[in-house]
SEVEX-912322 format. One record per residue (C-alpha): x, y, z; residue number from 1. Coordinates in steps of 0.1 Angstrom, whole numbers, plus 5000, padded with zeros to 4 digits. Layout:
N
{east = X, north = Y, up = Z, num = NUM} $
...
//
This chain:
480
{east = 5000, north = 5000, up = 4996, num = 1} $
{east = 5012, north = 5036, up = 4993, num = 2} $
{east = 5025, north = 5060, up = 5022, num = 3} $
{east = 5009, north = 5096, up = 5012, num = 4} $
{east = 5048, north = 5106, up = 5002, num = 5} $
{east = 5048, north = 5078, up = 4973, num = 6} $
{east = 5019, north = 5098, up = 4955, num = 7} $
{east = 5044, north = 5123, up = 4949, num = 8} $
{east = 5063, north = 5103, up = 4935, num = 9} $
{east = 5064, north = 5098, up = 4892, num = 10} $
{east = 5052, north = 5067, up = 4878, num = 11} $
{east = 5090, north = 5053, up = 4871, num = 12} $
{east = 5102, north = 5057, up = 4904, num = 13} $
{east = 5101, north = 5026, up = 4924, num = 14} $
{east = 5101, north = 5021, up = 4958, num = 15} $
{east = 5141, north = 5008, up = 4961, num = 16} $
{east = 5142, north = 4970, up = 4977, num = 17} $
{east = 5177, north = 4985, up = 4989, num = 18} $
{east = 5179, north = 5025, up = 4992, num = 19} $
{east = 5218, north = 5020, up = 4996, num = 20} $
{east = 5219, north = 4999, up = 4966, num = 21} $
{east = 5242, north = 5014, up = 4934, num = 22} $
{east = 5223, north = 5005, up = 4902, num = 23} $
{east = 5242, north = 4992, up = 4873, num = 24} $
{east = 5250, north = 5013, up = 4843, num = 25} $
{east = 5244, north = 5042, up = 4865, num = 26} $
{east = 5277, north = 5049, up = 4882, num = 27} $
{east = 5309, north = 5040, up = 4867, num = 28} $
{east = 5323, north = 5005, up = 4872, num = 29} $
{east = 5344, north = 5009, up = 4896, num = 30} $
{east = 5317, north = 5021, up = 4920, num = 31} $
{east = 5312, north = 5002, up = 4951, num = 32} $
{east = 5308, north = 5003, up = 4985, num = 33} $
{east = 5336, north = 4996, up = 5010, num = 34} $
{east = 5333, north = 4975, up = 5044, num = 35} $
{east = 5325, north = 5007, up = 5062, num = 36} $
{east = 5294, north = 5010, up = 5041, num = 37} $
{east = 5313, north = 5041, up = 5022, num = 38} $
{east = 5309, north = 5047, up = 4987, num = 39} $
{east = 5345, north = 5040, up = 4969, num = 40} $
{east = 5350, north = 5054, up = 4931, num = 41} $
{east = 5385, north = 5042, up = 4913, num = 42} $
{east = 5392, north = 5025, up = 4946, num = 43} $
{east = 5390, north = 5055, up = 4968, num = 44} $
{east = 5360, north = 5061, up = 4996, num = 45} $
{east = 5341, north = 5091, up = 4991, num = 46} $
{east = 5352, north = 5103, up = 5025, num = 47} $
{east = 5388, north = 5102, up = 5017, num = 48} $
{east = 5377, north = 5124, up = 4988, num = 49} $
{east = 5357, north = 5152, up = 5005, num = 50} $
{east = 5382, north = 5154, up = 5029, num = 51} $
{east = 5410, north = 5158, up = 5007, num = 52} $
{east = 5392, north = 5179, up = 4979, num = 53} $
{east = 5362, north = 5196, up = 5000, num = 54} $
{east = 5328, north = 5194, up = 4986, num = 55} $
{east = 5314, north = 5198, up = 4963, num = 56} $
{east = 5339, north = 5181, up = 4947, num = 57} $
{east = 5330, north = 5163, up = 4907, num = 58} $
{east = 5351, north = 5129, up = 4908, num = 59} $
{east = 5361, north = 5119, up = 4873, num = 60} $
{east = 5368, north = 5080, up = 4865, num = 61} $
{east = 5397, north = 5080, up = 4839, num = 62} $
{east = 5392, north = 5041, up = 4835, num = 63} $
{east = 5354, north = 5047, up = 4826, num = 64} $
{east = 5361, north = 5076, up = 4803, num = 65} $
{east = 5392, north = 5056, up = 4786, num = 66} $
{east = 5370, north = 5025, up = 4781, num = 67} $
{east = 5336, north = 5041, up = 4768, num = 68} $
{east = 5360, north = 5057, up = 4742, num = 69} $
{east = 5376, north = 5023, up = 4734, num = 70} $
{east = 5346, north = 5005, up = 4727, num = 71} $
{east = 5330, north = 5038, up = 4705, num = 72} $
{east = 5362, north = 5033, up = 4685, num = 73} $
{east = 5363, north = 4992, up = 4681, num = 74} $
{east = 5324, north = 4993, up = 4681, num = 75} $
{east = 5325, north = 5016, up = 4649, num = 76} $
{east = 5355, north = 5006, up = 4632, num = 77} $
{east = 5339, north = 4972, up = 4636, num = 78} $
{east = 5307, north = 4982, up = 4622, num = 79} $
{east = 5325, north = 4996, up = 4590, num = 80} $
{east = 5347, north = 4973, up = 4585, num = 81} $
{east = 5318, north = 4952, up = 4576, num = 82} $
{east = 5306, north = 4971, up = 4548, num = 83} $
{east = 5338, north = 4975, up = 4534, num = 84} $
{east = 5343, north = 5018, up = 4545, num = 85} $
{east = 5360, north = 5031, up = 4577, num = 86} $
{east = 5350, north = 5055, up = 4605, num = 87} $
{east = 5362, north = 5088, up = 4624, num = 88} $
{east = 5348, north = 5092, up = 4658, num = 89} $
{east = 5353, north = 5123, up = 4676, num = 90} $
{east = 5348, north = 5133, up = 4711, num = 91} $
{east = 5320, north = 5159, up = 4713, num = 92} $
{east = 5338, north = 5181, up = 4736, num = 93} $
{east = 5311, north = 5208, up = 4748, num = 94} $
{east = 5300, north = 5174, up = 4766, num = 95} $
{east = 5334, north = 5186, up = 4795, num = 96} $
{east = 5367, north = 5190, up = 4779, num = 97} $
{east = 5396, north = 5195, up = 4799, num = 98} $
{east = 5434, north = 5193, up = 4789, num = 99} $
{east = 5434, north = 5162, up = 4807, num = 100} $
{east = 5402, north = 5146, up = 4793, num = 101} $
{east = 5413, north = 5155, up = 4757, num = 102} $
{east = 5449, north = 5139, up = 4764, num = 103} $
{east = 5427, north = 5103, up = 4773, num = 104} $
{east = 5400, north = 5099, up = 4742, num = 105} $
{east = 5433, north = 5106, up = 4718, num = 106} $
{east = 5455, north = 5083, up = 4736, num = 107} $
{east = 5423, north = 5059, up = 4726, num = 108} $
{east = 5422, north = 5069, up = 4694, num = 109} $
{east = 5395, north = 5094, up = 4689, num = 110} $
{east = 5393, north = 5124, up = 4676, num = 111} $
{east = 5384, north = 5163, up = 4693, num = 112} $
{east = 5352, north = 5181, up = 4681, num = 113} $
{east = 5350, north = 5216, up = 4696, num = 114} $
{east = 5327, north = 5245, up = 4693, num = 115} $
{east = 5341, north = 5276, up = 4698, num = 116} $
{east = 5376, north = 5293, up = 4701, num = 117} $
{east = 5382, north = 5286, up = 4734, num = 118} $
{east = 5373, north = 5248, up = 4730, num = 119} $
{east = 5398, north = 5248, up = 4706, num = 120} $
{east = 5428, north = 5266, up = 4721, num = 121} $
{east = 5418, north = 5237, up = 4753, num = 122} $
{east = 5425, north = 5212, up = 4724, num = 123} $
{east = 5454, north = 5226, up = 4713, num = 124} $
{east = 5470, north = 5234, up = 4744, num = 125} $
{east = 5463, north = 5195, up = 4753, num = 126} $
{east = 5488, north = 5185, up = 4727, num = 127} $
{east = 5456, north = 5174, up = 4701, num = 128} $
{east = 5466, north = 5170, up = 4662, num = 129} $
{east = 5450, north = 5203, up = 4647, num = 130} $
{east = 5440, north = 5176, up = 4621, num = 131} $
{east = 5426, north = 5158, up = 4647, num = 132} $
{east = 5396, north = 5183, up = 4653, num = 133} $
{east = 5367, north = 5193, up = 4638, num = 134} $
{east = 5352, north = 5224, up = 4644, num = 135} $
{east = 5315, north = 5233, up = 4648, num = 136} $
{east = 5295, north = 5260, up = 4656, num = 137} $
{east = 5263, north = 5286, up = 4644, num = 138} $
{east = 5283, north = 5316, up = 4649, num = 139} $
{east = 5322, north = 5313, up = 4645, num = 140} $
{east = 5338, north = 5345, up = 4643, num = 141} $
{east = 5360, north = 5358, up = 4614, num = 142} $
{east = 5387, north = 5358, up = 4648, num = 143} $
{east = 5378, north = 5322, up = 4650, num = 144} $
{east = 5376, north = 5310, up = 4615, num = 145} $
{east = 5406, north = 5329, up = 4608, num = 146} $
{east = 5425, north = 5308, up = 4640, num = 147} $
{east = 5411, north = 5271, up = 4627, num = 148} $
{east = 5426, north = 5281, up = 4593, num = 149} $
{east = 5460, north = 5291, up = 4606, num = 150} $
{east = 5466, north = 5263, up = 4630, num = 151} $
{east = 5448, north = 5236, up = 4603, num = 152} $
{east = 5423, north = 5223, up = 4617, num = 153} $
{east = 5414, north = 5190, up = 4600, num = 154} $
{east = 5373, north = 5201, up = 4596, num = 155} $
{east = 5353, north = 5231, up = 4596, num = 156} $
{east = 5313, north = 5222, up = 4602, num = 157} $
{east = 5295, north = 5255, up = 4579, num = 158} $
{east = 5264, north = 5267, up = 4591, num = 159} $
{east = 5251, north = 5291, up = 4569, num = 160} $
{east = 5261, north = 5311, up = 4541, num = 161} $
{east = 5276, north = 5339, up = 4557, num = 162} $
{east = 5303, north = 5315, up = 4576, num = 163} $
{east = 5311, north = 5299, up = 4537, num = 164} $
{east = 5317, north = 5338, up = 4528, num = 165} $
{east = 5340, north = 5344, up = 4557, num = 166} $
{east = 5361, north = 5313, up = 4552, num = 167} $
{east = 5360, north = 5319, up = 4513, num = 168} $
{east = 5377, north = 5355, up = 4525, num = 169} $
{east = 5402, north = 5341, up = 4549, num = 170} $
{east = 5409, north = 5314, up = 4526, num = 171} $
{east = 5417, north = 5338, up = 4495, num = 172} $
{east = 5440, north = 5357, up = 4518, num = 173} $
{east = 5462, north = 5333, up = 4532, num = 174} $
{east = 5463, north = 5308, up = 4503, num = 175} $
{east = 5450, north = 5280, up = 4526, num = 176} $
{east = 5427, north = 5251, up = 4513, num = 177} $
{east = 5400, north = 5244, up = 4542, num = 178} $
{east = 5385, north = 5208, up = 4547, num = 179} $
{east = 5348, north = 5218, up = 4550, num = 180} $
{east = 5314, north = 5197, up = 4561, num = 181} $
{east = 5278, north = 5213, up = 4556, num = 182} $
{east = 5257, north = 5211, up = 4585, num = 183} $
{east = 5218, north = 5198, up = 4573, num = 184} $
{east = 5188, north = 5198, up = 4588, num = 185} $
{east = 5174, north = 5166, up = 4585, num = 186} $
{east = 5140, north = 5169, up = 4598, num = 187} $
{east = 5141, north = 5145, up = 4618, num = 188} $
{east = 5129, north = 5154, up = 4660, num = 189} $
{east = 5145, north = 5134, up = 4683, num = 190} $
{east = 5122, north = 5121, up = 4709, num = 191} $
{east = 5143, north = 5145, up = 4737, num = 192} $
{east = 5142, north = 5175, up = 4750, num = 193} $
{east = 5130, north = 5206, up = 4726, num = 194} $
{east = 5160, north = 5223, up = 4739, num = 195} $
{east = 5185, north = 5191, up = 4728, num = 196} $
{east = 5164, north = 5183, up = 4694, num = 197} $
{east = 5192, north = 5203, up = 4670, num = 198} $
{east = 5172, north = 5185, up = 4634, num = 199} $
{east = 5139, north = 5201, up = 4630, num = 200} $
{east = 5138, north = 5228, up = 4610, num = 201} $
{east = 5125, north = 5256, up = 4628, num = 202} $
{east = 5161, north = 5258, up = 4651, num = 203} $
{east = 5195, north = 5276, up = 4645, num = 204} $
{east = 5216, north = 5252, up = 4634, num = 205} $
{east = 5222, north = 5240, up = 4598, num = 206} $
{east = 5208, north = 5241, up = 4563, num = 207} $
{east = 5177, north = 5231, up = 4554, num = 208} $
{east = 5182, north = 5202, up = 4528, num = 209} $
{east = 5170, north = 5225, up = 4497, num = 210} $
{east = 5194, north = 5247, up = 4509, num = 211} $
{east = 5223, north = 5225, up = 4510, num = 212} $
{east = 5226, north = 5218, up = 4476, num = 213} $
{east = 5234, north = 5257, up = 4469, num = 214} $
{east = 5257, north = 5258, up = 4496, num = 215} $
{east = 5273, north = 5229, up = 4484, num = 216} $
{east = 5278, north = 5242, up = 4448, num = 217} $
{east = 5289, north = 5270, up = 4462, num = 218} $
{east = 5316, north = 5256, up = 4482, num = 219} $
{east = 5327, north = 5240, up = 4451, num = 220} $
{east = 5332, north = 5274, up = 4432, num = 221} $
{east = 5356, north = 5281, up = 4460, num = 222} $
{east = 5395, north = 5272, up = 4455, num = 223} $
{east = 5400, north = 5278, up = 4490, num = 224} $
{east = 5373, north = 5254, up = 4507, num = 225} $
{east = 5371, north = 5211, up = 4497, num = 226} $
{east = 5337, north = 5197, up = 4506, num = 227} $
{east = 5340, north = 5169, up = 4524, num = 228} $
{east = 5305, north = 5158, up = 4532, num = 229} $
{east = 5274, north = 5161, up = 4546, num = 230} $
{east = 5266, north = 5167, up = 4587, num = 231} $
{east = 5234, north = 5159, up = 4603, num = 232} $
{east = 5229, north = 5158, up = 4642, num = 233} $
{east = 5193, north = 5151, up = 4656, num = 234} $
{east = 5200, north = 5161, up = 4687, num = 235} $
{east = 5210, north = 5144, up = 4728, num = 236} $
{east = 5203, north = 5120, up = 4755, num = 237} $
{east = 5185, north = 5097, up = 4725, num = 238} $
{east = 5178, north = 5059, up = 4728, num = 239} $
{east = 5175, north = 5031, up = 4704, num = 240} $
{east = 5188, north = 5035, up = 4662, num = 241} $
{east = 5149, north = 5046, up = 4646, num = 242} $
{east = 5158, north = 5086, up = 4646, num = 243} $
{east = 5194, north = 5079, up = 4632, num = 244} $
{east = 5182, north = 5056, up = 4606, num = 245} $
{east = 5154, north = 5079, up = 4590, num = 246} $
{east = 5180, north = 5109, up = 4597, num = 247} $
{east = 5204, north = 5088, up = 4574, num = 248} $
{east = 5181, north = 5078, up = 4551, num = 249} $
{east = 5170, north = 5118, up = 4540, num = 250} $
{east = 5206, north = 5128, up = 4537, num = 251} $
{east = 5218, north = 5101, up = 4516, num = 252} $
{east = 5190, north = 5110, up = 4492, num = 253} $
{east = 5208, north = 5146, up = 4493, num = 254} $
{east = 5247, north = 5127, up = 4494, num = 255} $
{east = 5232, north = 5111, up = 4459, num = 256} $
{east = 5226, north = 5143, up = 4444, num = 257} $
{east = 5257, north = 5158, up = 4451, num = 258} $
{east = 5276, north = 5132, up = 4437, num = 259} $
{east = 5261, north = 5143, up = 4403, num = 260} $
{east = 5284, north = 5176, up = 4411, num = 261} $
{east = 5315, north = 5158, up = 4421, num = 262} $
{east = 5327, north = 5135, up = 4454, num = 263} $
{east = 5312, north = 5134, up = 4484, num = 264} $
{east = 5339, north = 5115, up = 4507, num = 265} $
{east = 5326, north = 5111, up = 4538, num = 266} $
{east = 5292, north = 5115, up = 4558, num = 267} $
{east = 5291, north = 5124, up = 4597, num = 268} $
{east = 5263, north = 5112, up = 4615, num = 269} $
{east = 5270, north = 5134, up = 4650, num = 270} $
{east = 5262, north = 5117, up = 4681, num = 271} $
{east = 5237, north = 5125, up = 4707, num = 272} $
{east = 5240, north = 5086, up = 4724, num = 273} $
{east = 5220, north = 5090, up = 4754, num = 274} $
{east = 5230, north = 5072, up = 4789, num = 275} $
{east = 5211, north = 5058, up = 4821, num = 276} $
{east = 5211, north = 5089, up = 4847, num = 277} $
{east = 5182, north = 5064, up = 4867, num = 278} $
{east = 5177, north = 5027, up = 4867, num = 279} $
{east = 5149, north = 5028, up = 4846, num = 280} $
{east = 5170, north = 5043, up = 4817, num = 281} $
{east = 5180, north = 5021, up = 4788, num = 282} $
{east = 5204, north = 5032, up = 4765, num = 283} $
{east = 5211, north = 5011, up = 4735, num = 284} $
{east = 5245, north = 4993, up = 4741, num = 285} $
{east = 5272, north = 5008, up = 4716, num = 286} $
{east = 5279, north = 4978, up = 4695, num = 287} $
{east = 5240, north = 4977, up = 4685, num = 288} $
{east = 5241, north = 5010, up = 4679, num = 289} $
{east = 5273, north = 5013, up = 4653, num = 290} $
{east = 5264, north = 4978, up = 4640, num = 291} $
{east = 5222, north = 4990, up = 4630, num = 292} $
{east = 5237, north = 5028, up = 4620, num = 293} $
{east = 5262, north = 5020, up = 4595, num = 294} $
{east = 5238, north = 4989, up = 4584, num = 295} $
{east = 5214, north = 5017, up = 4576, num = 296} $
{east = 5237, north = 5034, up = 4557, num = 297} $
{east = 5251, north = 5006, up = 4539, num = 298} $
{east = 5218, north = 4992, up = 4529, num = 299} $
{east = 5205, north = 5029, up = 4519, num = 300} $
{east = 5238, north = 5032, up = 4494, num = 301} $
{east = 5229, north = 4997, up = 4482, num = 302} $
{east = 5195, north = 5004, up = 4473, num = 303} $
{east = 5205, north = 5037, up = 4453, num = 304} $
{east = 5234, north = 5018, up = 4439, num = 305} $
{east = 5264, north = 5043, up = 4451, num = 306} $
{east = 5296, north = 5034, up = 4473, num = 307} $
{east = 5292, north = 5037, up = 4509, num = 308} $
{east = 5310, north = 5070, up = 4520, num = 309} $
{east = 5337, north = 5072, up = 4550, num = 310} $
{east = 5319, north = 5078, up = 4579, num = 311} $
{east = 5320, north = 5099, up = 4614, num = 312} $
{east = 5306, north = 5104, up = 4644, num = 313} $
{east = 5310, north = 5125, up = 4679, num = 314} $
{east = 5298, north = 5108, up = 4712, num = 315} $
{east = 5304, north = 5128, up = 4741, num = 316} $
{east = 5280, north = 5126, up = 4769, num = 317} $
{east = 5278, north = 5086, up = 4761, num = 318} $
{east = 5319, north = 5087, up = 4771, num = 319} $
{east = 5325, north = 5111, up = 4795, num = 320} $
{east = 5288, north = 5114, up = 4812, num = 321} $
{east = 5286, north = 5077, up = 4836, num = 322} $
{east = 5326, north = 5086, up = 4845, num = 323} $
{east = 5310, north = 5118, up = 4870, num = 324} $
{east = 5300, north = 5115, up = 4901, num = 325} $
{east = 5293, north = 5147, up = 4924, num = 326} $
{east = 5301, north = 5147, up = 4960, num = 327} $
{east = 5281, north = 5172, up = 4983, num = 328} $
{east = 5274, north = 5177, up = 5018, num = 329} $
{east = 5242, north = 5177, up = 5034, num = 330} $
{east = 5232, north = 5209, up = 5048, num = 331} $
{east = 5200, north = 5207, up = 5059, num = 332} $
{east = 5166, north = 5187, up = 5058, num = 333} $
{east = 5131, north = 5196, up = 5061, num = 334} $
{east = 5097, north = 5181, up = 5056, num = 335} $
{east = 5073, north = 5198, up = 5035, num = 336} $
{east = 5037, north = 5191, up = 5037, num = 337} $
{east = 5015, north = 5192, up = 5007, num = 338} $
{east = 4982, north = 5200, up = 5002, num = 339} $
{east = 4970, north = 5165, up = 4999, num = 340} $
{east = 4991, north = 5160, up = 5035, num = 341} $
{east = 5015, north = 5143, up = 5018, num = 342} $
{east = 5051, north = 5149, up = 5031, num = 343} $
{east = 5082, north = 5158, up = 5013, num = 344} $
{east = 5115, north = 5156, up = 5025, num = 345} $
{east = 5138, north = 5181, up = 5012, num = 346} $
{east = 5177, north = 5176, up = 5015, num = 347} $
{east = 5197, north = 5206, up = 5009, num = 348} $
{east = 5232, north = 5203, up = 4996, num = 349} $
{east = 5262, north = 5225, up = 4993, num = 350} $
{east = 5261, north = 5230, up = 4957, num = 351} $
{east = 5232, north = 5233, up = 4929, num = 352} $
{east = 5227, north = 5246, up = 4897, num = 353} $
{east = 5258, north = 5266, up = 4895, num = 354} $
{east = 5274, north = 5229, up = 4895, num = 355} $
{east = 5245, north = 5212, up = 4875, num = 356} $
{east = 5225, north = 5234, up = 4854, num = 357} $
{east = 5205, north = 5205, up = 4840, num = 358} $
{east = 5176, north = 5198, up = 4860, num = 359} $
{east = 5165, north = 5237, up = 4859, num = 360} $
{east = 5172, north = 5238, up = 4822, num = 361} $
{east = 5160, north = 5208, up = 4806, num = 362} $
{east = 5143, north = 5189, up = 4836, num = 363} $
{east = 5170, north = 5163, up = 4837, num = 364} $
{east = 5162, north = 5136, up = 4863, num = 365} $
{east = 5189, north = 5122, up = 4882, num = 366} $
{east = 5196, north = 5093, up = 4907, num = 367} $
{east = 5213, north = 5102, up = 4943, num = 368} $
{east = 5230, north = 5078, up = 4968, num = 369} $
{east = 5242, north = 5083, up = 5008, num = 370} $
{east = 5275, north = 5078, up = 5001, num = 371} $
{east = 5296, north = 5089, up = 5035, num = 372} $
{east = 5275, north = 5052, up = 5052, num = 373} $
{east = 5252, north = 5027, up = 5041, num = 374} $
{east = 5217, north = 5042, up = 5059, num = 375} $
{east = 5195, north = 5021, up = 5084, num = 376} $
{east = 5163, north = 5041, up = 5075, num = 377} $
{east = 5139, north = 5035, up = 5055, num = 378} $
{east = 5131, north = 5049, up = 5019, num = 379} $
{east = 5117, north = 5084, up = 5023, num = 380} $
{east = 5108, north = 5102, up = 4993, num = 381} $
{east = 5135, north = 5132, up = 4987, num = 382} $
{east = 5140, north = 5159, up = 4966, num = 383} $
{east = 5175, north = 5171, up = 4965, num = 384} $
{east = 5181, north = 5203, up = 4966, num = 385} $
{east = 5208, north = 5234, up = 4963, num = 386} $
{east = 5218, north = 5264, up = 4983, num = 387} $
{east = 5210, north = 5289, up = 4956, num = 388} $
{east = 5181, north = 5318, up = 4962, num = 389} $
{east = 5161, north = 5300, up = 4934, num = 390} $
{east = 5129, north = 5278, up = 4935, num = 391} $
{east = 5140, north = 5260, up = 4909, num = 392} $
{east = 5176, north = 5248, up = 4921, num = 393} $
{east = 5168, north = 5216, up = 4923, num = 394} $
{east = 5194, north = 5185, up = 4918, num = 395} $
{east = 5177, north = 5154, up = 4920, num = 396} $
{east = 5138, north = 5159, up = 4916, num = 397} $
{east = 5126, north = 5124, up = 4933, num = 398} $
{east = 5146, north = 5101, up = 4945, num = 399} $
{east = 5142, north = 5076, up = 4973, num = 400} $
{east = 5172, north = 5086, up = 5005, num = 401} $
{east = 5173, north = 5066, up = 5041, num = 402} $
{east = 5147, north = 5084, up = 5064, num = 403} $
{east = 5181, north = 5083, up = 5087, num = 404} $
{east = 5201, north = 5110, up = 5061, num = 405} $
{east = 5213, north = 5137, up = 5086, num = 406} $
{east = 5234, north = 5170, up = 5082, num = 407} $
{east = 5269, north = 5161, up = 5074, num = 408} $
{east = 5260, north = 5133, up = 5052, num = 409} $
{east = 5277, north = 5127, up = 5018, num = 410} $
{east = 5256, north = 5124, up = 4987, num = 411} $
{east = 5267, north = 5113, up = 4956, num = 412} $
{east = 5249, north = 5122, up = 4922, num = 413} $
{east = 5259, north = 5100, up = 4894, num = 414} $
{east = 5267, north = 5107, up = 4857, num = 415} $
{east = 5275, north = 5141, up = 4859, num = 416} $
{east = 5303, north = 5137, up = 4837, num = 417} $
{east = 5288, north = 5155, up = 4811, num = 418} $
{east = 5273, north = 5191, up = 4807, num = 419} $
{east = 5275, north = 5199, up = 4849, num = 420} $
{east = 5312, north = 5214, up = 4845, num = 421} $
{east = 5305, north = 5229, up = 4805, num = 422} $
{east = 5268, north = 5246, up = 4817, num = 423} $
{east = 5289, north = 5257, up = 4852, num = 424} $
{east = 5282, north = 5290, up = 4868, num = 425} $
{east = 5286, north = 5314, up = 4895, num = 426} $
{east = 5254, north = 5321, up = 4904, num = 427} $
{east = 5250, north = 5335, up = 4939, num = 428} $
{east = 5288, north = 5341, up = 4937, num = 429} $
{east = 5293, north = 5305, up = 4944, num = 430} $
{east = 5329, north = 5287, up = 4932, num = 431} $
{east = 5330, north = 5266, up = 4910, num = 432} $
{east = 5341, north = 5228, up = 4919, num = 433} $
{east = 5375, north = 5211, up = 4912, num = 434} $
{east = 5373, north = 5183, up = 4894, num = 435} $
{east = 5390, north = 5151, up = 4906, num = 436} $
{east = 5404, north = 5123, up = 4886, num = 437} $
{east = 5404, north = 5089, up = 4902, num = 438} $
{east = 5424, north = 5057, up = 4892, num = 439} $
{east = 5433, north = 5027, up = 4910, num = 440} $
{east = 5435, north = 5037, up = 4942, num = 441} $
{east = 5453, north = 5073, up = 4935, num = 442} $
{east = 5435, north = 5109, up = 4926, num = 443} $
{east = 5446, north = 5140, up = 4911, num = 444} $
{east = 5429, north = 5178, up = 4903, num = 445} $
{east = 5423, north = 5181, up = 4867, num = 446} $
{east = 5401, north = 5213, up = 4866, num = 447} $
{east = 5414, north = 5238, up = 4897, num = 448} $
{east = 5382, north = 5249, up = 4923, num = 449} $
{east = 5375, north = 5285, up = 4926, num = 450} $
{east = 5376, north = 5302, up = 4954, num = 451} $
{east = 5361, north = 5338, up = 4965, num = 452} $
{east = 5390, north = 5352, up = 4959, num = 453} $
{east = 5392, north = 5339, up = 4920, num = 454} $
{east = 5355, north = 5356, up = 4919, num = 455} $
{east = 5363, north = 5390, up = 4939, num = 456} $
{east = 5395, north = 5395, up = 4917, num = 457} $
{east = 5373, north = 5396, up = 4883, num = 458} $
{east = 5350, north = 5427, up = 4904, num = 459} $
{east = 5366, north = 5457, up = 4889, num = 460} $
{east = 5349, north = 5479, up = 4914, num = 461} $
{east = 5368, north = 5465, up = 4943, num = 462} $
{east = 5400, north = 5476, up = 4927, num = 463} $
{east = 5389, north = 5512, up = 4923, num = 464} $
{east = 5371, north = 5510, up = 4960, num = 465} $
{east = 5406, north = 5495, up = 4974, num = 466} $
{east = 5426, north = 5524, up = 4952, num = 467} $
{east = 5402, north = 5552, up = 4963, num = 468} $
{east = 5405, north = 5548, up = 5002, num = 469} $
{east = 5441, north = 5548, up = 5003, num = 470} $
{east = 5442, north = 5507, up = 5012, num = 471} $
{east = 5462, north = 5498, up = 4979, num = 472} $
{east = 5489, north = 5519, up = 4962, num = 473} $
{east = 5474, north = 5533, up = 4933, num = 474} $
{east = 5480, north = 5521, up = 4898, num = 475} $
{east = 5489, north = 5541, up = 4870, num = 476} $
{east = 5458, north = 5546, up = 4840, num = 477} $
{east = 5456, north = 5517, up = 4816, num = 478} $
{east = 5486, north = 5497, up = 4839, num = 479} $
{east = 5462, north = 5469, up = 4846, num = 480} $
//
């Protein structure tokens, strides 16, 4: 029989048999509990990590990232080899990019996809070969395009007629020849949040299929641009292959027509492969994804009597997402009685939407578990919230946590490796937390956490006030 609190739970959330369990597929493979019941990640207990680095802290399992990167590389190599072609796999850096992560994925045979000048500079600083970089973005500035051409970026995915002309002017001035893809909108609407769906017509990315032919014709007129093929990305956090198959079919129709005007050596079908954030999520296995998507392209090419092109893919979340676990300290708990009489427990932690904006942005669902010990209380329907002055500051909307959870306990939220650091902010002047890599019982900081001093250092008004009251020696105008 359901309790009044259980009536507040969504249908997909079931009362766990064990409120301390770690659901398969949601946590890194290394996640376990030690003899005292504490969560262990990469061979290190949650308490040890919190004591060393403080909380919040994003813990990133290096082996998980490397294993998933290898799996994608292997799966697409095997799938394309079975149909007589090849694959390139790019790590979508927007999911989470740091110099260390870039080196991990390059070590495992992947390339790197960036979408801003800042991401490009991180990849270059990490030692990624420019020829192994793909550059996305719907509004690349002239300066960003000049930098990409200057360093020899392997491919630029053009997104508008204006960008084609900008790039043409740069290559004409420098004498360079830049390889480009044309991003197209296939019209396939991925079954995901509207903000994550990128292939429906009414949005900012790419060319509609009829307009893409004109864009390709213009590129082929320009001696400084080398047309490599079409690019299509249908969205993010997608389960199954139906959307990919349909999108590939539509892009192949355009691909076939373009062959009349010259070679179309590659096709990039993007990424967007989903991961498990809760125990009910059922992402398609990597091998199955690769085999079915590549087979659909091969079938479409055979039906049209054309050669299958080389293929490219851009997984990001599916490589780094499950590798991340955020540790928080519980600050307060509060039982709130709803109009129906049901009671929901609010568990406040020392982070929030500044380190995980996805629930506020997309209504994303996450899981949580007590990390510093094993809870002995009954499962209590809880909502994990942050410390920000915002009612939408929710970290985990619905979860069963042990009723004996108290202030000072550590709470762990899994599957935070993708888009949490990338979307982090200083809302309410909260410093962003560090990112700590774990592997084989060892840990190290790969992105330093911020301090209040870091935040204050950016406030020019503080410098001005200190200068005016004489607390700091004056600095000549323009010296800063």
